[in-house]
DOVEXLO-767698 format. One record per atom (N, C-alpha, C, O, CB): residue in one letter; x, y, z. Coordinates in steps of 0.001 Angstrom, whole numbers, padded with zeros to 6 digits, always signed. Atoms other than C-alpha are relative to their C-alpha. Glycine has a CB too. Layout:
N
AXYZ/...
// end
This chain:
104
X-001422+000107+000245/X+012199+024757-014119/X+000678+001297+000404/X+000071+002368+000420/X+000282-000329-001473/X-000761-001204-000304/X+014911+027124-013085/X+001307-000056-000764/X+001750-001122-001191/X+000252+000144+001528/X-001284-000071+000689/X+018107+028294-014702/X+001084+000209+001036/X+001054+001193+001776/X+000016+001138-001064/X-001104-000083-000945/X+021252+027673-012658/X+001113+000807-000659/X+001670+000397-001677/X+000501-001424+000428/X-001039-000857+000575/X+023720+030482-013305/X+001178+000141+000951/X+001847+001174+000969/X-000568+001381-000337/X-001130-000046-000908/X+026280+029634-010659/X+001293+000057-000802/X+001329-000399-001945/X-000005-001218+000947/X-001271-000108+000722/X+029916+030357-011597/X+000460-001364-000519/X+000476-002348+000221/X+001080+000606+000910/X-000494+001231+000599/X+031236+027719-013970/X-001093-000941-000460/X-000804-002013-000991/X+000869-000705+000962/X+001097+000874+000406/X+027790+026290-014640/X-001127+000870-000536/X-001590+001795+000132/X-000492-000890+001190/X+001128-000715+000584/X+025117+027573-016939/X-000869-001023-000693/X-000419-001696-001620/X+000467+001120-000992/X+000881+000969+000629/X+022161+025460-017837/X-001339-000074+000682/X-001597+000615+001669/X+000637-001352-000009/X+001332+000179-000523/X+018651+024368-017168/X-000002-001230+000922/X+000489-002300+000563/X-001034-000152-001156/X+000130+001087-000943/X+017960+022238-014127/X-001486-000235+000221/X-002202+000676+000637/X+000740+000311+001340/X+001407+000320-000164/X+014599+020481-014013/X-000302-000242+001469/X+000179-001212+002054/X-000384-001229-000843/X+000342+000135-001415/X+013157+020987-010528/X-001467-000338+000186/X-001960-000353+001315/X+000336+001280+000750/X+001409+000343-000086/X+009566+020030-011357/X-000159-001453+000427/X+000459-002352-000145/X-000704+000249-001344/X+000333+001357-000420/X+008242+017002-009502/X-001507-000136-000173/X-002282+000632+000398/X+000455-000294+001497/X+001420+000180+000253/X+004914+015709-010716/X-000674-000627+001215/X-000012-001274+002026/X-000222-000868-001248/X+000723+000645-001103/X+002216+014623-008268/X+000146-001524-000033/X+000208-002162+001019/X-001481+000377-000051/X-000153+001444+000114/X+002569+011069-009615/X+001333-000456+000593/X+001390-001449+001318/X-000105-000433-001467/X-001331+000347-000518/X+006291+010991-008815/X+000027+000145+001519/X+000637-000675+002205/X+001092+000894-000645/X+000066-000167-001454/X+005603+012329-005312/X-000710-001175+000660/X-000261-001674+001692/X-000712+001306+000355/X+000731+001143-000543/X+003048+009567-004703/X+000846-001268-000055/X+000886-002037+000905/X-001311-000209-000765/X-000839+001188+000151/X+005402+006900-006026/X+001182+000026+000963/X+001584-001016+001480/X+000502-000114-001436/X-001104-000132-000953/X+008246+008244-003867/X-000479-000331+001422/X+000249-000954+002194/X+000594+001436-000050/X+000565+000345-001301/X+005988+007982-000806/X-000236-001488+000140/X-000004-002067+001201/X-001294+000742+000221/X+000200+001448-000008/X+005087+004425-001738/X+001336-000718+000118/X+001448-001712+000837/X-000738-000454-001270/X-001346+000583-000081/X+008768+003615-002231/X+000496+000031+001443/X+001025-000963+001939/X+000989+000761-000927/X-000433-000130-001393/X+009528+004901+001272/X-000743-000987+000894/X-000145-001591+001784/X-000221+001437+000501/X+000801+000925-000810/X+006707+002825+002748/X+000416-001456-000244/X+000374-002271+000677/X-001498+000180-000312/X-000435+001364+000310/X+007952-000319+000981/X+001278-000380+000743/X+001548-001564+000941/X+000215-000150-001497/X-001221+000311-000751/X+011235-000019+002886/X-000334-000626+001353/X+000495-001334+001924/X+000846+001269+000199/X+000433+000622-001256/X+009264-001015+006017/X-000074-001515-000139/X+000048-002246+000844/X-001365+000556+000434/X+000077+001434+000271/X+008914-004425+004384/X+001317-000528-000583/X+001399-001668-001040/X-001160-000296-000964/X-001301+000312+000586/X+012538-004425+003242/X-000122-000395-001472/X+000564-001294-001958/X+000672-001120+000786/X+000201+000180+001433/X+011319-004296-000349/X+000732+001132-000706/X+000489+002309-000438/X-001531-000021-000375/X-000769-000990+000762/X+013708-002542-002712/X-000797+000443-001218/X-001404-000378-001906/X+001373-000576-000432/X+000690-000542+001165/X+012227-000254-005356/X+000680+001282-000435/X+001414+001908+000330/X-001492+000251+000302/X-000585-001220+000560/X+013237+002627-007586/X-001056+000745-000788/X-001771+000158-001600/X+001220-000322-000897/X+000877-000842+000804/X+011211+005515-008931/X+000693+000227-001337/X+001842+000667-001382/X-000323+001365+000721/X-000527-000209+001350/X+011743+005654-012684/X-000793+001137-000629/X-001870+000935-001189/X-000090-001313-000873/X+000710-001198+000455/X+010799+009185-013659/X-000305-000022-001488/X-001335+000503-001912/X+000806+001226+000324/X+000198-000028+001447/X+011175+008591-017399/X-001229-000796-000440/X-001719-000592-001551/X+001231-000540-000695/X+001242+000719+000304/X+008199+006184-017307/X-001085+000310+001028/X-002176-000256+000967/X+000257-001511-000049/X+000917-000334-001094/X+006490+007721-014245/X-000511-001258+000686/X-001713-001439+000881/X-001180+000829-000520/X+000361+001252-000647/X+006562+004346-012551/X+000962-000366+001108/X+002044+000208+001232/X-000055-001110-001010/X-000819+000520-001081/X+007932+002499-009563/X+000355-001442-000347/X-000525-002289-000499/X-000740+000096+001382/X-000482+001355+000271/X+010064-000565-010303/X+000260-000672+001337/X+001186-000303+002058/X+001295+000010-000893/X-000118+000722-001263/X+009622-002943-007379/X+000736-001308-000274/X+000296-002119-001089/X-001410-000264+000645/X-000796+001206+000179/X+012269-005655-007150/X-000739-001187+000608/X-001366-001067+001660/X+001402+000162+000640/X+000603+001228-000500/X+011007-009209-006709/X+001115-000974+000340/X+002294-000660+000177/X-000985-000615-001041/X-000989+001025-000316/X+012738-012392-005578/X+000621-000618-001247/X+001607-001349-001157/X-000632-001083+000841/X-000521+000517+001263/X+013307-013236-009248/X+000879+001078-000627/X+000402+002164-000959/X-001162-000420-000971/X-000950-000975+000539/X+016403-011486-010571/X-000453+000524-001369/X-000777-000251-002270/X+001397-000630-000112/X+000364-000630+001263/X+015571-009007-013337/X-001488+000126-000252/X-001900+000646-001289/X+000597-000752-001101/X+001456-000089+000149/X+011813-009263-012801/X-000513+001052+000986/X-000288+000959+002192/X-000692-001399+000248/X+000539-001084-000814/X+010071-006133-011544/X-001516-000065+000028/X-002152-000533-000916/X+000465+001361-000530/X+001423-000255-000079/X+006576-005475-010361/X-000125+001508-000222/X+000350+002302+000590/X-000637-000481+001398/X+000101-001420+000341/X+005719-002162-012011/X-001264+000599+000584/X-002353+000044+000434/X+000023+000197-001521/X+001125-000699-000606/X+003481+000285-010147/X-000089+001389-000634/X+000910+002093-000781/X+000157+000094+001561/X+000257-001308+000593/X+001916+003349-011739/X-001136+000672+000755/X-001848+000026+001525/X-000338-000125-001510/X+001151-000723-000514/X-000538+006036-010693/X-001005+000056-001140/X-000649+000383-002272/X+000386+001446+000522/X+001038+000039+001036/X-003831+005737-012573/X-000182+001376-000642/X+000217+002398-000083/X-001338-000489+000595/X+000241-001257+000703/X-004860+008371-015092/X-000804+000979+000836/X-000595+002189+000748/X-000716-000262-001302/X+000815-000873-000840/X-007390+009713-012612/X+000784+000559+001183/X+000370+001538+001805/X-001214-000752+000501/X-000796-000427-001141/X-004645+010055-009974/X-000534-000501+001328/X-000060-000080+002383/X+000078+001484+000030/X+000633+000474-001230/X-006798+008184-007452/X+000515-001348+000475/X+000306-001712+001632/X-001474-000085-000197/X-000419+001355-000344/X-005193+004732-007505/X+001441-000281-000392/X+001940+000225-001397/X-000908-001002-000662/X-001215+000666+000451/X-001877+002964-007530/X-000495-001193-000804/X-001492-001821-000446/X+000959-000432+001215/X+000423+001069+000888/X-002110+000399-010287/X+001197-000876-000338/X+002280-000367-000625/X-000644+000568-001284/X-001073+000923+000357/X-000031-002725-010947/X-000617-001277-000547/X-001837-001442-000543/X+000915-000304+001222/X+000453+001262+000578/X-000261-006147-012533/X-000936+000259-001184/X-002050-000260-001262/X-000708-000861+001069/X+000741-000389+001212/X-001424-004660-015854/X-001351+000614+000338/X-002337+000394-000365/X-000201-001211-000912/X+001186-000698-000499/X-003996-002585-013950/X-001070-000946+000532/X-002197-000520+000784/X-000587+000852-001094/X+000953+000929-000608/X-005682-005743-012634/X-000101+000220+001500/X-001098-000155+002117/X+000404-001443-000289/X+000005-000289-001434/X-004767-004632-009111/X+000151+001499+000197/X+000961+002161-000453/X+001135-000773+000738/X-000034-001427-000309/X-005387-001196-007687/X-000185+000195+001496/X-000728-000660+002196/X-001089+000768-000792/X+000185-000376-001400/X-005291+000524-004324/X-000023+001522+000062/X+000760+002171-000631/X+001135-000597+000921/X+000095-001467-000075/X-006287+004101-003373/X+001317+000648+000432/X+001998+000150+001328/X-001108+000401+000971/X-001247-000703-000326/X-003375+006556-003254/X-000066+000653+001378/X+000971+001007+001939/X+000304+001061-001062/X+000097-000605-001333/X-004742+007980+000012/X+000224-001018+001115/X+000070-000693+002292/X-001359+000657+000176/X-000351+001034-000976/X-003801+004689+001737/X+001335-000623-000415/X+001391-001772-000853/X-001127-001096+000102/X-001331+000458+000417/X-000074+004385+001051/X+000444-001231+000803/X+000980-002165+000207/X+001029+001135+000165/X-000407+001208-000734/X+000578+001903+003921/X-000723-001258-000486/X-000111-002320-000592/X-000257+000188+001486/X+000755+001143+000495/X-002177-000386+002648/X+000481-000447-001367/X+000588-001645-001630/X-001469+000333-000060/X-000520+000326+001331/X-000887-000210-000914/X+001353-000689+000126/X+001613-001675-000564/X+000121+001276-000871/X-001327+000597-000189/X+002647-000990+000266/X-000119-001436+000495/X+000615-002311+000035/X+000833+000832+000993/X+000198+001351-000519/X+001414-004029+002209/X-000418-000946-001116/X+000131-002041-001236/X-001052-000001+001119/X+000480+000860+001093/X-000443-005429-000814/X+001084-000248-001042/X+001231-001364-001541/X-001222+000627-000670/X-001069+000146+000993/X+002462-004787-003173/X+001108-000889+000554/X+001652-001728-000165/X+000569+001384-000404/X-001027+000844-000627/X+004933-006337-000719/X-000419-001461-000006/X+000409-002342-000238/X+000273+000460+001441/X+000507+001379+000014/X+002743-009442-000488/X+000174-000633-001375/X+000480-001820-001487/X-001481-000033+000407/X-000136+000540+001350/X+002856-009816-004253/X+001471-000101-000419/X+001863-001051-001097/X-000769+000872-000995/X-001416-000006+000393/X+006543-008939-004663/X+000778-001103+000702/X+001716-001666+000136/X+000633+001356+000310/X-000703+001020-000792/X+007636-011367-001946/X-001033-000820+000770/X-001204-000630+001974/X+001038+000655+000984/X+001037+000799-000661/X+004875-013897-001206/X+000541-000699+001250/X+001590-001342+001226/X-000570-001040-000975/X-000398+000647-001252/X+005067-015093+002376/X+001053+000755+000776/X+001372+000366+001899/X+000500-001364-000280/X-001064-000727-000682/X+007737-012545+003281/X-000273+001474+000129/X+000660+002277+000111/X+001283-000197-000713/X+000353-001411-000018/X+005853-009279+003557/X-000276+000529+001400/X-000946+001551+001544/X-001198+000230-000865/X+000215-000476-001354/X+005863-008943+007348/X+000792+001278+000238/X+001883+001452-000304/X+000391-001075+001019/X-000678-001257-000317/X+006778-005521+008712/X+001199-000296+000901/X+001080-001033+001880/X-000977+001008+000687/X-001207+000159-000806/X+010316-005408+010089/X-000034+001037+001113/X-000279+002212+000842/X+001294+000147-000869/X+000129-000916-001131/X+010390-003855+013564/X+001320+000238+000725/X+001320+000887+001772/X-001017-000534+000974/X-001262-000199-000719/X+014071-003903+014507/X+000677+001271-000430/X+001752+001599+000072/X+000933-001174-000214/
// end
């Protein structure tokens, strides 16, 4: 953390980004290739992946070991060192039949 002491502003600004959040942000970026909308939710250290059902999210977390993305109540996992592969699998589940990569 750092303290911002610019004129007119005095306070603490949290600049720490955890490794889990960095991994989830990378996965979020990769999901855009499939036109899948998602949001990193730092307060739960998770990625909320929008599905075709309004208000229903597919939640993705980084495992305690830090080695896997985990979703579907930890029934599905994929290594964090293969972000494109994880994005493909998550896109397939979030939008069955519509997870083709957009190339335009």
